[in-house]
Structure formats: C-alpha cells, structure tokens
C-alpha positions, 0 to 999 in steps of 0.5 A, spaced: 454 757 895 462 758 894 466 752 892 470 751 898 475 746 894 477 752 889 478 757 895 482 752 899 487 751 893 494 754 893 496 757 887 504 755 885 508 761 882 515 760 879 521 760 883 523 767 882 531 769 882 532 775 886 538 779 884 541 785 887 544 791 883 547 798 884 548 804 880 555 808 880 552 814 878 546 815 883 548 810 888 541 807 887 540 799 890 535 795 886 533 788 887 530 784 881 525 778 882 525 774 875 524 767 873 531 767 870 537 770 872 539 777 868 546 778 865 545 786 865 540 791 867 539 798 867 538 803 872 530 805 873 532 812 876 538 814 870 535 810 865 541 809 861 546 807 866 548 799 866 547 797 874 553 793 877 551 786 879 552 785 887 549 778 888 544 773 887 539 771 893 535 764 893 531 767 899 531 773 903 528 772 910 522 776 912 520 778 905 515 775 901 515 776 894 509 776 889 506 779 883 506 787 883 
C-alpha cells in the first residue's frame, strides 16, 4: 500500500532568479533561470558572444518553472 503522507507532501524548490538576455549577433533572446543572478552569459547559439542583459523577473505570468 502506498504511503499517502509521502505522496501528498510538497517538495520545495529554491527560488529561481529569472533573467532575460539578447544576442546582438544572432538576435536570439535567452531566459536563464538560476538560483543566483548572473553577471554575464554566453549565447548558446553563437557559443562565444556575450549576451546583453535585458532585465530580471521575479515571476512570469502563465509560465511555471521547474527542473528540465
């Protein structure tokens, strides 16, 4: 018989900082969800271009974040 206490418990996840970035070379927008706010990031498409920081979000309506 399954343990109902375990099945009904909610796991708490660390609060993720959500930042939005833009690549000037390929015009890609990237959102990064991290436990810490990043100071700089590389474009995942270009691989060697620093992204331009666009802003930080506390939450985004309609979007739920989780582990990928």
